[in-house]
N, C-alpha and C positions, 0 to 999 in steps of 0.2 A: 833462459826460459823458466817462468814459477807454475806455472799451473794452465790445465788447457787454454783458459781464455785470456791469459796476462802476459803478457811479453813485457822481460827487466830487460833493462838496458844500463849495464855500469857506464856511467860518463865520467869517473875519476879521472885527471893527470887530464881531459880534454881541454882544448881552447872553444870557442863559443862555433867555432865550423866546423870543426870538428865533429861536435855534440849533434850540432845541424845534422850532416852529412850521417852519420848513425842512424838520427830519429827518423831522417828520411828514408832510412835504406829497410828500415823496420814497418814504417807505415806500409813502404810499398809491399812486401814481403807478408803482410798482416794475410792472416786468411778471413772467410766468413765467422772462424769459430771464436777468433779474436776478437774480445769488448775493451779490452786496457790495454796500454804501453805504459808503464812504469818506468822513467827516467830518475834512475839514481845517483844523482850530482853532487849531495855533500850541499851544507851549510855556510862551512868557513870561505872555503874557495867557490862554495859552490852557487852563492849570488848569481853572478853573471848570468850562468848556463841555466839559471830556474829563470830569470828575468827573461831571455833571448829564447825562451821556450813558451812565455807568456805572452811576448809580443807578436814571433812567427808561427805559433798555432793557437792564438786565441781569435778574438772577434772573426770566427770563420773566415778565416786565411786558407787556410787547408781545412778540405771540403769535409775527409774524413774522421776529422776531430768535429765532435760536437761539442765538448764540453771541458774543461782543465782543472782537477780537484787538489787539492794539497793528496801529499800522499799519508802512511803511519806517522811523517816525522820531520821537521823542517827541511831534510835535505832528498826528500822523495818527490815528487811530482808526477803524475798520474793524467795521461789524454787519454780521454775517454773515446773511443769510437761507435760502440755501442752501448743501448741499456742493457744489462744481464738480465 
């Protein structure tokens, strides 16, 4: 957990299926104070996970995710659940 409204998930070492399961769990657990889920996947081996995140959670496929934004660096992708 990063801050009151941000949940951080470290996805290093996960395959796409494991990463999706971790993300889905955090989306289910996210309370009303959570506005962002920060997925830390890395960028050397994390491109597949980043692409999976864009495919699975983009295009309004997950009703709680209103948009996806790049994080502070290439190895982070943020799922925005509500505007801050």
